[in-house]
C-alpha positions in Angstrom: 55.4 86.4 163.6 53.1 85.5 160.8 51.0 88.6 161.7 54.0 90.8 161.4 54.8 89.4 157.9 51.2 89.9 156.9 51.2 93.5 158.0 54.5 94.1 156.2 53.0 92.7 152.9 50.0 95.0 153.3 52.3 97.9 154.0 54.3 97.1 150.8 51.1 97.0 148.8 50.0 100.4 150.1 53.4 102.0 149.5 53.5 100.6 146.0 50.0 102.1 145.3 51.2 105.5 146.6 54.3 105.3 144.5 52.3 104.4 141.4 49.8 107.2 142.1 52.7 109.7 142.5 54.2 108.7 139.2 50.9 108.9 137.5 50.3 112.4 138.9 53.8 113.5 137.9 53.3 112.3 134.3 49.9 114.0 134.1 51.3 117.3 135.3 54.2 117.1 132.8 51.7 116.4 130.0 49.6 119.4 131.1 52.6 121.7 131.3 53.6 120.6 127.8 50.1 121.3 126.5 50.0 124.7 128.2 53.3 125.5 126.6 52.0 124.6 123.2 48.9 126.8 123.7 51.1 129.7 124.8 53.3 129.3 121.7 50.2 129.1 119.5 48.7 132.2 121.0 52.0 134.1 120.7 52.5 133.1 117.1 48.9 134.1 116.2 49.8 137.7 117.1 47.1 137.8 119.8 47.8 138.3 123.4 51.5 138.7 124.4 53.0 135.6 126.1 52.3 135.4 129.8 55.4 136.2 131.8 53.8 136.2 135.3 53.8 133.0 137.4 50.3 131.7 137.8 50.3 131.9 141.6 50.9 135.7 141.4 47.9 136.4 139.1 45.1 138.5 140.7 42.1 136.5 142.0 39.8 138.5 139.7 41.3 137.1 136.5 38.3 134.6 136.2 35.6 137.3 136.5 34.2 137.9 132.9 33.2 141.5 133.9 36.7 142.3 134.9 38.2 140.5 131.9 36.2 142.7 129.5 38.3 145.6 130.6 41.5 143.8 129.6 40.4 142.7 126.1 42.0 144.8 123.4 39.6 146.7 121.0 38.4 144.7 118.0 38.5 141.3 119.8 
């Protein structure tokens, strides 16, 4: 019976660690979303690029390629 209690305590420790990690990840993601929102607002108010209206998961895979990005940069930038 003592072994069952010991396993149960260890299980509680592991579950608590996962819960804490999940809360930390959620908080970090919320902070990142807030920061990205601020950057988007700053870019929009600067009169540069128009605000992005496309969900990130639907962006083309070539968005990170500098050669392809040069075609999308407006003249004078």
